[in-house]
DSSP file (Angstrom, degrees, kcal/mol; ACC not computed):
  #  RESIDUE AA STRUCTURE BP1 BP2  ACC     N-H-->O    O-->H-N    N-H-->O    O-->H-N    TCO  KAPPA ALPHA  PHI   PSI    X-CA   Y-CA   Z-CA
    1    1 A M              0   0    0      0, 0.0     2,-0.4     0, 0.0    63,-0.2   0.000 360.0 360.0 360.0 140.6   47.0   27.8   55.0
    2    2 A T  E     -A   63   0A   0     61,-2.7    61,-2.8    63,-0.1     2,-0.3  -0.930 360.0-119.2-118.3 140.9   44.8   25.5   57.0
    3    3 A A  E     +A   62   0A   0     -2,-0.4   101,-2.3    59,-0.2     2,-0.3  -0.601  37.5 175.3 -76.6 138.1   42.2   26.4   59.6
    4    4 A A  E     -AB  61 103A   0     57,-2.5    57,-2.9    -2,-0.3     2,-0.4  -0.978  21.0-145.9-141.8 154.4   43.0   25.1   63.1
    5    5 A W  E     -AB  60 102A   0     97,-2.7    96,-2.8    -2,-0.3    97,-1.6  -0.984  17.8-172.9-125.2 132.2   41.3   25.5   66.5
    6    6 A L  E     -AB  59 100A   0     53,-2.5    53,-2.4    -2,-0.4     2,-0.4  -0.924  14.9-145.4-127.1 149.1   43.2   25.6   69.8
    7    7 A A  E     -AB  58  99A   0     92,-2.5    92,-2.8    -2,-0.3     2,-0.4  -0.932  16.7-168.9-112.1 137.7   42.2   25.6   73.4
    8    8 A L  E     +AB  57  98A   0     49,-2.9    49,-2.2    -2,-0.4     2,-0.3  -0.958  12.6 159.6-125.7 144.4   44.3   27.6   76.0
    9    9 A G  E     +AB  56  97A   0     88,-1.9    88,-2.4    -2,-0.4     2,-0.3  -0.991   6.3 163.4-157.6 161.2   44.1   27.5   79.7
   10   10 A G  E     -A   55   0A   0     45,-1.6    45,-2.5    -2,-0.3    85,-0.2  -0.953  19.6-172.7-172.4 159.0   46.0   28.2   82.9
   11   11 A N        +     0   0    0     83,-2.9     2,-0.5    -2,-0.3    84,-0.2   0.172  60.8  91.9-147.6  21.2   45.6   28.8   86.6
   12   12 A V  S    S-     0   0    0     82,-0.9     2,-0.1    83,-0.2     6,-0.1  -0.984  91.7 -15.9-120.5 127.6   49.0   29.9   87.9
   13   13 A G  S    S-     0   0    0     -2,-0.5     2,-1.7     1,-0.1     3,-0.1  -0.415 124.4 -18.0  81.1-160.1   49.8   33.6   88.1
   14   14 A D  S  > S-     0   0    0      1,-0.2     4,-2.6    -2,-0.1     3,-0.4  -0.629  72.2-174.1 -81.7  85.1   47.8   36.3   86.3
   15   15 A S  H  > S+     0   0    0     -2,-1.7     4,-2.8     1,-0.3     5,-0.2   0.821  75.4  54.3 -58.9 -37.7   46.2   33.8   83.9
   16   16 A R  H  > S+     0   0    0      2,-0.2     4,-1.9     1,-0.2    -1,-0.3   0.928 113.3  42.7 -64.7 -42.1   44.4   36.3   81.7
   17   17 A T  H  > S+     0   0    0     -3,-0.4     4,-2.2     2,-0.2    -2,-0.2   0.911 114.5  51.1 -68.1 -42.4   47.7   38.2   81.0
   18   18 A I  H  X S+     0   0    0     -4,-2.6     4,-2.2     1,-0.2    -2,-0.2   0.913 111.5  47.2 -62.0 -43.1   49.7   35.0   80.5
   19   19 A L  H  X S+     0   0    0     -4,-2.8     4,-2.3     2,-0.2    -1,-0.2   0.850 108.3  55.2 -70.8 -33.1   47.1   33.7   78.0
   20   20 A D  H  X S+     0   0    0     -4,-1.9     4,-2.0    -5,-0.2    -1,-0.2   0.931 110.7  46.6 -58.9 -44.0   47.1   37.0   76.2
   21   21 A R  H  X S+     0   0    0     -4,-2.2     4,-2.9     1,-0.2     5,-0.2   0.888 108.3  55.9 -65.6 -39.4   50.8   36.6   75.9
   22   22 A A  H  X S+     0   0    0     -4,-2.2     4,-2.6     1,-0.2     5,-0.2   0.922 107.9  48.3 -59.0 -44.3   50.5   33.0   74.7
   23   23 A V  H  X S+     0   0    0     -4,-2.3     4,-2.5     1,-0.2    -1,-0.2   0.917 112.7  48.8 -62.8 -42.4   48.2   34.1   71.9
   24   24 A M  H  < S+     0   0    0     -4,-2.0    -2,-0.2     1,-0.2    -1,-0.2   0.913 114.4  44.7 -64.2 -42.7   50.7   36.8   70.9
   25   25 A L  H  < S+     0   0    0     -4,-2.9    -2,-0.2     1,-0.2    -1,-0.2   0.882 116.9  45.6 -68.8 -38.1   53.6   34.4   70.9
   26   26 A L  H  < S+     0   0    0     -4,-2.6     2,-1.0    -5,-0.2    -2,-0.2   0.901 108.1  58.4 -71.0 -42.2   51.8   31.7   69.1
   27   27 A C     <  +     0   0    0     -4,-2.5    -1,-0.2    -5,-0.2     6,-0.1  -0.752  55.3 166.1 -99.7  94.8   50.3   33.9   66.4
   28   28 A D        -     0   0    0     -2,-1.0     5,-0.2     4,-0.2    -1,-0.2   0.512  51.8-118.9 -85.2  -6.0   53.1   35.6   64.5
   29   29 A G  S    S+     0   0    0      3,-2.6     4,-0.2     1,-0.1    -2,-0.1   0.385 101.0  60.0  83.3  -5.6   50.8   36.7   61.7
   30   30 A K  S    S+     0   0    0      2,-0.4     3,-0.2     0, 0.0    -1,-0.1   0.692 117.2  13.6-114.8 -74.5   52.9   34.7   59.2
   31   31 A E  S    S+     0   0    0      1,-0.3    33,-2.4    32,-0.1    34,-0.8   0.785 140.8  29.3 -78.1 -27.4   53.0   30.9   59.9
   32   32 A V  E    S-C   63   0A   0     31,-0.2    -3,-2.6    32,-0.1     2,-0.5  -0.957  74.2-172.8-135.5 115.1   50.1   31.2   62.4
   33   33 A R  E     -C   62   0A   0     29,-3.2    29,-2.4    -2,-0.4     2,-0.3  -0.938  22.1-130.6-114.7 122.4   47.5   33.9   61.9
   34   34 A L  E     +C   61   0A   0     -2,-0.5    27,-0.2    27,-0.2     3,-0.1  -0.515  30.8 168.3 -68.1 128.4   44.8   34.6   64.5
   35   35 A T  E     +     0   0A   0     25,-3.1     2,-0.3     1,-0.4    26,-0.2   0.714  64.8   3.8-110.0 -33.8   41.4   34.7   62.9
   36   36 A T  E     -C   60   0A   0     24,-1.7    24,-2.8    98,-0.0    -1,-0.4  -0.992  55.5-164.6-153.8 144.9   39.1   34.6   66.0
   37   37 A R  E     -C   59   0A   0     -2,-0.3    22,-0.2    22,-0.2     3,-0.1  -0.998  16.8-138.2-131.6 136.2   39.4   34.5   69.8
   38   38 A S        -     0   0    0     20,-2.8    92,-0.1    -2,-0.4     3,-0.1  -0.238  34.1 -88.0 -77.9 174.0   36.7   33.6   72.3
   39   39 A S        -     0   0    0     90,-0.1    19,-0.3     1,-0.1     2,-0.3  -0.282  50.5 -97.4 -65.8 166.2   36.0   35.4   75.5
   40   40 A D        -     0   0    0    119,-0.4   119,-3.0    17,-0.1     2,-0.4  -0.708  40.2-158.2 -84.8 145.0   37.9   34.3   78.6
   41   41 A Y  E     -DE  56 158A   0     15,-2.3    15,-2.6    -2,-0.3     2,-0.6  -0.988  13.7-140.8-126.9 133.4   36.1   31.8   80.8
   42   42 A R  E     +DE  55 157A   0    115,-2.9   115,-2.7    -2,-0.4    13,-0.2  -0.840  34.9 179.8 -88.8 126.9   36.7   31.1   84.5
   43   43 A T  E     -D   54   0A   0     11,-2.7    11,-2.7    -2,-0.6   113,-0.2  -0.944  30.7-106.6-133.1 148.3   36.2   27.4   85.0
   44   44 A P        -     0   0    0      0, 0.0    81,-0.1     0, 0.0     5,-0.0  -0.367  53.0 -87.6 -67.6 153.4   36.4   24.9   87.8
   45   45 A P        -     0   0    0      0, 0.0     2,-0.4     0, 0.0     4,-0.1  -0.255  42.3-148.7 -59.5 150.5   39.5   22.6   87.9
   46   46 A W        +     0   0    0     45,-0.2     2,-1.6     2,-0.2    77,-0.0  -0.966  69.0   1.1-123.8 137.0   39.2   19.4   85.9
   47   47 A G  S    S+     0   0    0     -2,-0.4     2,-0.6     2,-0.0    45,-0.1  -0.508 132.7  43.1  90.0 -70.7   40.9   16.1   86.7
   48   48 A F  S    S-     0   0    0     -2,-1.6    -2,-0.2    43,-0.8     3,-0.0  -0.935  71.9-172.3-111.0 106.2   42.7   17.3   89.9
   49   49 A K        +     0   0    0     -2,-0.6     2,-1.6     1,-0.2    -1,-0.1   0.647  63.1  83.5 -82.1 -15.3   40.1   19.4   91.8
   50   50 A Y  S    S+     0   0    0      2,-0.0    -1,-0.2     0, 0.0    42,-0.0  -0.499  78.2  80.1 -91.6  70.9   42.2   20.8   94.7
   51   51 A Q  S    S-     0   0    0     -2,-1.6     3,-0.1    41,-0.1    41,-0.0  -0.954  88.6 -73.4-159.8 166.1   43.7   23.7   92.8
   52   52 A P        -     0   0    0      0, 0.0   -40,-0.0     0, 0.0    -2,-0.0  -0.203  60.3 -88.6 -64.4 159.3   42.6   27.2   91.8
   53   53 A P        -     0   0    0      0, 0.0     2,-0.2     0, 0.0   -11,-0.0  -0.237  45.8-123.0 -61.8 159.2   40.1   27.7   89.0
   54   54 A F  E     - D   0  43A   0    -11,-2.7   -11,-2.7    -3,-0.1     2,-0.5  -0.638   3.0-135.7 -99.5 158.9   41.3   28.0   85.4
   55   55 A I  E     -AD  10  42A   0    -45,-2.5   -45,-1.6    -2,-0.2     2,-0.3  -0.983  33.4-177.2-107.1 129.3   41.0   30.7   82.8
   56   56 A N  E     +AD   9  41A   0    -15,-2.6   -15,-2.3    -2,-0.5     2,-0.3  -0.929  12.0 159.7-128.3 152.0   40.2   29.0   79.5
   57   57 A L  E     -A    8   0A   0    -49,-2.2   -49,-2.9    -2,-0.3     2,-0.3  -0.964  24.3-136.0-157.5 165.7   39.7   30.3   75.9
   58   58 A C  E     -A    7   0A   0    -19,-0.3   -20,-2.8    -2,-0.3     2,-0.3  -0.951  14.3-164.9-126.6 151.2   39.7   29.1   72.4
   59   59 A I  E     -AC   6  37A   0    -53,-2.4   -53,-2.5    -2,-0.3     2,-0.4  -0.960  12.5-144.7-130.9 152.3   41.2   30.6   69.2
   60   60 A A  E     +AC   5  36A   0    -24,-2.8   -25,-3.1    -2,-0.3   -24,-1.7  -0.956  28.2 177.3-110.9 136.1   40.8   29.9   65.5
   61   61 A V  E     -AC   4  34A   0    -57,-2.9   -57,-2.5    -2,-0.4     2,-0.5  -0.901  31.2-135.3-133.0 161.8   43.9   30.3   63.4
   62   62 A E  E     -AC   3  33A   0    -29,-2.4   -29,-3.2    -2,-0.3     2,-0.4  -0.987  37.8-175.0-110.8 129.7   45.1   29.9   59.8
   63   63 A T  E     -AC   2  32A   0    -61,-2.8   -61,-2.7    -2,-0.5   -31,-0.2  -0.967  40.0-164.4-135.5 145.9   48.4   28.1   59.7
   64   64 A A  S    S+     0   0    0    -33,-2.4     2,-0.2    -2,-0.4   -32,-0.1   0.449  70.3 102.1 -94.5  -6.3   51.1   27.1   57.3
   65   65 A L  S    S-     0   0    0    -34,-0.8   -63,-0.1   -63,-0.1    -2,-0.1  -0.526  77.0-118.3 -81.4 145.0   52.5   24.7   59.9
   66   66 A A     >  -     0   0    0     -2,-0.2     4,-2.6     1,-0.1     3,-0.4  -0.387  38.4-100.9 -68.5 158.9   51.9   21.0   59.8
   67   67 A P  H  > S+     0   0    0      0, 0.0     4,-2.4     0, 0.0     5,-0.2   0.890 123.8  49.4 -53.0 -43.7   50.1   19.7   62.9
   68   68 A S  H  > S+     0   0    0      1,-0.2     4,-2.1     2,-0.2     5,-0.1   0.862 112.5  48.1 -66.5 -34.0   53.3   18.4   64.5
   69   69 A D  H  > S+     0   0    0     -3,-0.4     4,-2.3     2,-0.2    -1,-0.2   0.862 110.0  51.8 -72.9 -35.8   55.0   21.7   63.9
   70   70 A L  H  X S+     0   0    0     -4,-2.6     4,-2.5     2,-0.2    -2,-0.2   0.905 110.5  49.3 -64.4 -41.3   52.0   23.6   65.3
   71   71 A L  H  X S+     0   0    0     -4,-2.4     4,-2.7    -5,-0.2     5,-0.2   0.924 110.0  50.7 -62.4 -45.0   52.2   21.4   68.4
   72   72 A A  H  X S+     0   0    0     -4,-2.1     4,-2.0     1,-0.2    -2,-0.2   0.905 111.2  48.7 -60.4 -41.4   56.0   22.0   68.8
   73   73 A R  H  X S+     0   0    0     -4,-2.3     4,-2.2     2,-0.2    -1,-0.2   0.927 111.2  49.9 -64.3 -44.1   55.3   25.8   68.5
   74   74 A A  H  X S+     0   0    0     -4,-2.5     4,-2.4     1,-0.2    -2,-0.2   0.912 111.5  48.4 -60.9 -43.4   52.6   25.6   71.2
   75   75 A Q  H  X S+     0   0    0     -4,-2.7     4,-2.1     1,-0.2    -1,-0.2   0.840 109.0  53.6 -68.6 -32.2   54.8   23.6   73.5
   76   76 A D  H  X S+     0   0    0     -4,-2.0     4,-2.5    -5,-0.2    -1,-0.2   0.899 108.8  49.5 -65.6 -40.7   57.6   26.2   73.0
   77   77 A V  H  X S+     0   0    0     -4,-2.2     4,-1.6     2,-0.2    -2,-0.2   0.925 108.9  52.3 -63.0 -44.6   55.2   28.9   74.0
   78   78 A E  H  <>S+     0   0    0     -4,-2.4     5,-2.5     1,-0.2     3,-0.3   0.929 110.6  48.3 -55.7 -45.7   54.2   27.0   77.1
   79   79 A L  H ><5S+     0   0    0     -4,-2.1     3,-1.8     1,-0.2    -2,-0.2   0.910 108.1  53.6 -62.8 -43.9   57.9   26.7   78.0
   80   80 A Q  H 3<5S+     0   0    0     -4,-2.5    -1,-0.2     1,-0.3    -2,-0.2   0.813 107.7  53.0 -59.8 -29.5   58.5   30.4   77.4
   81   81 A L  T 3<5S-     0   0    0     -4,-1.6    -1,-0.3    -3,-0.3    -2,-0.2   0.272 129.0 -93.6 -94.1  11.1   55.6   31.1   79.8
   82   82 A G  T < 5S+     0   0    0     -3,-1.8     2,-0.3     1,-0.3    -3,-0.2   0.536  70.2 151.0  98.0   7.3   57.0   29.0   82.6
   83   83 A R      < -     0   0    0     -5,-2.5     2,-0.5    -6,-0.2    -1,-0.3  -0.570  24.9-167.7 -75.7 134.5   55.4   25.6   82.1
   84   84 A D    >   +     0   0    0     -2,-0.3     3,-1.4     1,-0.1     4,-0.4  -0.782   8.2 178.4-122.5  84.2   57.5   22.7   83.3
   85   85 A R  G >  S+     0   0    0     -2,-0.5     3,-0.8     1,-0.3    -1,-0.1   0.810  77.3  61.9 -56.7 -33.0   55.9   19.5   82.0
   86   86 A A  G 3  S+     0   0    0      1,-0.2    -1,-0.3    -3,-0.1    -3,-0.0   0.762 114.1  31.8 -68.4 -24.9   58.6   17.3   83.5
   87   87 A H  G <  S+     0   0    0     -3,-1.4     2,-0.2     2,-0.1    -1,-0.2   0.220  97.0 102.7-119.8  14.6   57.7   18.4   87.1
   88   88 A E  S <  S-     0   0    0     -3,-0.8     2,-0.3    -4,-0.4     6,-0.1  -0.660  71.7-112.0-101.6 157.8   54.0   19.0   87.0
   89   89 A K    >   -     0   0    0     -2,-0.2     3,-2.6     4,-0.2   -41,-0.1  -0.664  45.6 -97.7 -81.3 136.8   51.1   16.9   88.2
   90   90 A R  T 3  S+     0   0    0     -2,-0.3    -1,-0.1     1,-0.3    -5,-0.0  -0.359 109.7   1.1 -58.0 130.6   48.9   15.6   85.4
   91   91 A W  T 3  S+     0   0    0      1,-0.2   -43,-0.8   -44,-0.1    -1,-0.3   0.657 112.2 125.4  60.4  19.9   45.9   17.9   85.1
   92   92 A G    <   -     0   0    0     -3,-2.6    -1,-0.2     1,-0.2   -41,-0.1  -0.156  68.9 -45.5 -93.0-168.9   47.4   20.0   87.9
   93   93 A P        +     0   0    0      0, 0.0     2,-0.3     0, 0.0    -4,-0.2  -0.222  63.3 163.8 -60.4 146.6   48.2   23.7   88.1
   94   94 A R        -     0   0    0      1,-0.1   -83,-2.9    -3,-0.1   -82,-0.9  -0.979  43.9-130.8-160.5 153.6   50.1   25.2   85.2
   95   95 A T  S    S-     0   0    0     -2,-0.3     2,-0.3     1,-0.3   -83,-0.2   0.915  93.2  -1.6 -72.8 -43.6   50.8   28.7   83.7
   96   96 A A        -     0   0    0    -86,-0.1     2,-0.4   -18,-0.1    -1,-0.3  -0.980  56.1-174.5-153.9 135.5   49.7   27.8   80.2
   97   97 A D  E     -B    9   0A   0    -88,-2.4   -88,-1.9    -2,-0.3     2,-0.5  -0.999   9.0-171.1-129.5 127.3   48.4   24.8   78.4
   98   98 A I  E     -B    8   0A   0     -2,-0.4     2,-0.4   -90,-0.2   -90,-0.2  -0.976   6.0-178.3-125.0 119.3   47.8   24.9   74.7
   99   99 A D  E     -B    7   0A   0    -92,-2.8   -92,-2.5    -2,-0.5     2,-0.7  -0.930  27.8-129.7-117.4 139.5   46.0   22.0   73.0
  100  100 A I  E     -B    6   0A   0     -2,-0.4   -94,-0.2   -94,-0.2    14,-0.1  -0.796  26.2-179.9 -82.5 119.2   45.2   21.5   69.3
  101  101 A I  E     -     0   0A   0    -96,-2.8    16,-2.0    -2,-0.7     2,-0.3   0.892  65.3  -7.2 -87.5 -47.1   41.5   20.8   69.2
  102  102 A A  E     -B    5   0A   0    -97,-1.6   -97,-2.7    14,-0.2     2,-0.4  -0.992  51.2-158.7-151.3 149.9   41.1   20.4   65.4
  103  103 A Y  E >   -BF   4 106A   0      3,-0.5     3,-2.0    -2,-0.3   -99,-0.2  -0.872  64.7 -67.1-132.6  96.0   43.3   20.9   62.4
  104  104 A G  T 3  S-     0   0    0   -101,-2.3    -1,-0.2    -2,-0.4   -99,-0.1  -0.320  99.0 -42.8  53.3-138.1   41.1   21.3   59.2
  105  105 A D  T 3  S+     0   0    0     -3,-0.1    -1,-0.3    34,-0.1     2,-0.1   0.210 105.1 129.6-100.4  12.4   39.4   18.0   58.6
  106  106 A L  B <   -F  103   0A   0     -3,-2.0    -3,-0.5     1,-0.0     2,-0.5  -0.404  47.5-152.9 -75.9 141.6   42.6   16.1   59.3
  107  107 A A        -     0   0    0     -2,-0.1     2,-0.4    -5,-0.1    -2,-0.1  -0.971  17.2-172.6-108.8 126.7   42.8   13.1   61.7
  108  108 A V  E     +G  115   0B   0      7,-3.1     7,-2.1    -2,-0.5     2,-0.3  -0.978  16.3 175.3-124.7 131.1   46.2   12.7   63.3
  109  109 A H  E     +G  114   0B   0     -2,-0.4     2,-0.3     5,-0.2     5,-0.2  -0.759  29.6 138.0-135.1  86.9   47.3    9.8   65.4
  110  110 A E  E >   -G  113   0B   0      3,-3.0     3,-2.0    -2,-0.3     2,-0.3  -0.816  66.1 -75.6-123.5 164.1   51.0   10.2   66.2
  111  111 A L  T 3  S+     0   0    0     -2,-0.3     3,-0.0     1,-0.3    -2,-0.0  -0.475 122.4   5.1 -59.2 118.7   53.1    9.7   69.3
  112  112 A G  T 3  S+     0   0    0     -2,-0.3     2,-0.4     1,-0.0    -1,-0.3   0.396 122.6  76.6  86.6  -2.9   52.2   12.8   71.4
  113  113 A L  E <   +G  110   0B   0     -3,-2.0    -3,-3.0     2,-0.0     2,-0.4  -0.930  44.1 168.3-147.8 119.4   49.6   14.2   69.1
  114  114 A T  E     -G  109   0B   0     -2,-0.4    -5,-0.2    -5,-0.2   -14,-0.1  -0.990  26.4-142.4-128.0 123.0   46.0   13.1   68.5
  115  115 A V  E    S+G  108   0B   0     -7,-2.1    -7,-3.1    -2,-0.4     2,-0.2  -0.999  84.9  42.8-133.5 133.6   43.7   15.4   66.5
  116  116 A P  S    S-     0   0    0      0, 0.0   -14,-0.2     0, 0.0   -15,-0.1   0.561 114.3-100.7 -59.8 157.5   40.9   16.0   66.9
  117  117 A H    >   -     0   0    0    -16,-2.0     3,-1.5    -2,-0.2     4,-0.3  -0.316  28.7-135.7 -57.3 128.6   41.6   16.2   70.6
  118  118 A P  T 3  S+     0   0    0      0, 0.0     3,-0.2     0, 0.0    -1,-0.1   0.721  99.7  39.5 -66.1 -22.7   40.5   12.8   72.1
  119  119 A R  T >> S+     0   0    0      1,-0.1     3,-1.6     2,-0.1     4,-0.6   0.214  79.9 114.1-110.2  16.0   38.7   14.3   75.2
  120  120 A L  G X4 S+     0   0    0     -3,-1.5     3,-1.5     1,-0.3     7,-0.3   0.902  74.7  51.3 -50.0 -50.0   37.1   17.3   73.4
  121  121 A F  G 34 S+     0   0    0     -4,-0.3    -1,-0.3     1,-0.3    -2,-0.1   0.512 106.8  55.4 -76.5  -2.5   33.5   16.2   73.8
  122  122 A E  G <4 S+     0   0    0     -3,-1.6     2,-0.8     1,-0.1    -1,-0.3   0.538  92.8  82.7 -95.8 -10.5   34.0   15.6   77.6
  123  123 A R    XX  +     0   0    0     -3,-1.5     4,-2.7    -4,-0.6     3,-1.3  -0.815  45.1 179.0-113.7 100.7   35.2   19.1   78.4
  124  124 A A  H 3> S+     0   0    0     -2,-0.8     4,-2.5     1,-0.3    -1,-0.2   0.840  85.6  66.3 -61.5 -32.8   32.7   22.0   78.9
  125  125 A F  H 34 S+     0   0    0      1,-0.2    -1,-0.3     2,-0.2   -84,-0.1   0.679 112.8  32.6 -67.4 -15.4   35.7   24.3   79.5
  126  126 A V  H <> S+     0   0    0     -3,-1.3     4,-2.2    -6,-0.2    -2,-0.2   0.780 117.5  52.9 -99.7 -44.7   36.7   23.7   75.8
  127  127 A L  H  X S+     0   0    0     -4,-2.7     4,-2.7    -7,-0.3    21,-0.2   0.865 104.9  54.0 -64.6 -38.2   33.3   23.3   74.2
  128  128 A L  H  X S+     0   0    0     -4,-2.5     4,-1.3     2,-0.2    -1,-0.2   0.954 114.2  38.9 -66.8 -49.1   31.8   26.6   75.6
  129  129 A P  H  > S+     0   0    0      0, 0.0     4,-1.2     0, 0.0    -1,-0.2   0.881 117.1  52.2 -66.9 -33.1   34.5   28.9   74.3
  130  130 A L  H  X S+     0   0    0     -4,-2.2     4,-2.8     1,-0.2     3,-0.4   0.903 106.8  52.7 -66.2 -39.6   34.7   26.9   71.1
  131  131 A A  H  < S+     0   0    0     -4,-2.7    -1,-0.2     1,-0.2    -3,-0.2   0.799 102.7  60.5 -65.6 -27.5   31.0   27.2   70.6
  132  132 A E  H  < S+     0   0    0     -4,-1.3    -1,-0.2    -5,-0.2    -2,-0.2   0.891 119.6  24.7 -65.0 -38.6   31.3   31.0   71.0
  133  133 A I  H  < S+     0   0    0     -4,-1.2    -2,-0.2    -3,-0.4    -1,-0.2   0.672 138.5  21.3-102.5 -19.7   33.7   31.3   68.0
  134  134 A A    ><  +     0   0    0     -4,-2.8     3,-1.5    -5,-0.2    10,-0.3  -0.315  62.2 153.3-147.0  57.6   32.8   28.2   65.9
  135  135 A P  T 3  S+     0   0    0      0, 0.0    10,-2.2     0, 0.0    11,-0.3   0.805  80.0  48.1 -62.2 -28.8   29.3   26.9   66.7
  136  136 A D  T 3  S+     0   0    0      8,-0.2     2,-0.1     7,-0.1    -5,-0.1   0.442  80.9 120.8 -93.4   0.3   28.8   25.4   63.2
  137  137 A L    <   -     0   0    0     -3,-1.5     7,-2.5    -7,-0.2     2,-0.5  -0.448  54.2-147.9 -62.7 133.5   32.2   23.6   63.1
  138  138 A V  E     -H  143   0C   0      5,-0.2     2,-0.5    -2,-0.1     5,-0.2  -0.934  16.3-177.0-110.0 124.0   31.7   19.9   62.7
  139  139 A I  E >  S-H  142   0C   0      3,-2.9     3,-1.9    -2,-0.5   -34,-0.1  -0.984  72.9 -17.8-123.1 122.9   34.3   17.6   64.3
  140  140 A T  T 3  S-     0   0    0     -2,-0.5    -1,-0.1     1,-0.3     3,-0.1   0.869 130.6 -49.4  45.9  45.2   34.0   13.8   63.8
  141  141 A G  T 3  S+     0   0    0      1,-0.2     2,-0.4    -3,-0.0    -1,-0.3   0.428 118.9 103.4  83.8  -1.0   30.4   14.2   62.7
  142  142 A R  E <   -H  139   0C   0     -3,-1.9    -3,-2.9     4,-0.0     2,-0.2  -0.939  67.0-129.6-117.0 136.5   29.2   16.4   65.6
  143  143 A S  E  >  -H  138   0C   0     -2,-0.4     4,-2.4    -5,-0.2    -5,-0.2  -0.569  18.5-128.3 -78.0 147.6   28.6   20.1   65.5
  144  144 A V  H  > S+     0   0    0     -7,-2.5     4,-2.9   -10,-0.3     5,-0.2   0.893 110.2  56.1 -61.4 -39.8   30.3   22.1   68.3
  145  145 A R  H  > S+     0   0    0    -10,-2.2     4,-1.9    -8,-0.2    -1,-0.2   0.933 109.3  45.6 -57.8 -47.3   27.0   23.7   69.1
  146  146 A E  H  > S+     0   0    0    -11,-0.3     4,-0.7     1,-0.2    -2,-0.2   0.910 114.3  48.1 -63.1 -43.8   25.3   20.3   69.6
  147  147 A A  H >< S+     0   0    0     -4,-2.4     3,-0.8     1,-0.2    -2,-0.2   0.906 110.7  50.9 -65.2 -41.8   28.2   19.1   71.7
  148  148 A A  H >< S+     0   0    0     -4,-2.9     3,-1.2     1,-0.3    -1,-0.2   0.856 105.8  56.0 -65.1 -34.7   28.3   22.2   73.9
  149  149 A A  H 3< S+     0   0    0     -4,-1.9    -1,-0.3     1,-0.2    -2,-0.2   0.713 104.4  56.0 -68.7 -18.6   24.6   21.9   74.5
  150  150 A G  T << S+     0   0    0     -3,-0.8     2,-0.3    -4,-0.7    -1,-0.2   0.377  93.1  82.3 -97.3   4.0   25.2   18.4   75.9
  151  151 A V  S <  S-     0   0    0     -3,-1.2   -28,-0.1    -4,-0.2   -29,-0.1  -0.769  85.0-106.8-109.3 157.1   27.8   19.2   78.6
  152  152 A D        -     0   0    0     -2,-0.3   -28,-0.2     1,-0.1    -2,-0.1  -0.703  25.3-168.3 -81.5 116.4   27.2   20.5   82.1
  153  153 A P    >   +     0   0    0      0, 0.0     3,-2.3     0, 0.0    -1,-0.1   0.314  33.9 145.4 -87.6  10.4   28.2   24.2   82.3
  154  154 A A  T 3  S+     0   0    0      1,-0.3     3,-0.1  -111,-0.0   -30,-0.1  -0.202  71.6   7.9 -54.5 130.3   28.1   24.3   86.1
  155  155 A G  T 3  S+     0   0    0      1,-0.2     2,-0.5  -112,-0.1    -1,-0.3   0.396  95.6 125.4  82.7  -3.1   30.7   26.6   87.5
  156  156 A I    <   -     0   0    0     -3,-2.3     2,-0.5  -113,-0.2    -1,-0.2  -0.793  38.3-171.9 -94.8 128.0   31.8   28.1   84.2
  157  157 A E  E     -E   42   0A   0   -115,-2.7  -115,-2.9    -2,-0.5     2,-0.5  -0.973  20.5-138.4-124.6 122.0   31.6   31.9   84.0
  158  158 A R  E     -E   41   0A   0     -2,-0.5  -117,-0.2  -117,-0.2    -2,-0.0  -0.676  29.9-139.3 -74.9 124.5   32.1   33.9   80.8
  159  159 A L        -     0   0    0   -119,-3.0  -119,-0.4    -2,-0.5     3,-0.1  -0.602  11.5-114.8 -90.1 146.1   34.3   36.8   81.8
  160  160 A P        -     0   0    0      0, 0.0    -1,-0.1     0, 0.0  -120,-0.1  -0.377  45.3 -87.1 -70.9 156.7   33.7   40.4   80.6
  161  161 A P        -     0   0    0      0, 0.0     2,-0.2     0, 0.0     3,-0.1  -0.315  49.4-109.5 -59.5 148.6   36.5   41.9   78.5
  162  162 A R    >   -     0   0    0      1,-0.1     3,-1.7    -3,-0.1     2,-0.1  -0.500  37.8 -94.6 -78.8 150.7   39.1   43.6   80.5
  163  163 A Q  T 3  S+     0   0    0      1,-0.3    -1,-0.1    -2,-0.2     0, 0.0  -0.407 110.6  17.1 -62.7 136.4   39.4   47.4   80.5
  164  164 A G  T 3         0   0    0     -2,-0.1    -1,-0.3    -3,-0.1    -2,-0.0   0.541 360.0 360.0  79.3   6.5   41.9   48.7   77.9
  165  165 A M    <         0   0    0     -3,-1.7    -2,-0.1     0, 0.0    -1,-0.1   0.425 360.0 360.0-100.5 360.0   41.9   45.3   76.0
């Protein structure tokens, strides 16, 4: 089993419920086992600003899947939750987006998959929830804590746990 860290986000529908379902579908307890989940964060849109705010979170998993198989599983979960990559605007609204942020110490450069995620250090909406669950994780020589301290957290709100969750 290899440790991996994933970022999830969405802004179409009841995003918190949809992302809860994404975590359940992704983490079967066998090939992908959830080890830690961050709080949910309400974040301003990134890339295309004329859309609703996003809900973002990060998870840590232990997985028996290779990086490309983990990506395929994540994209299958996105599809099950209503994401239509073929007809969406880049960085636009979506029900669920699942990105592999890091996969152990592995560097992957394949068609459709780059790990560690190439824009990780630009994205407060990923770094803040990741720093909550893995502040001492080092990715390409930088600690997540250090990287999170260097981004602008403006407009990002850590949400309280939901009742009954």
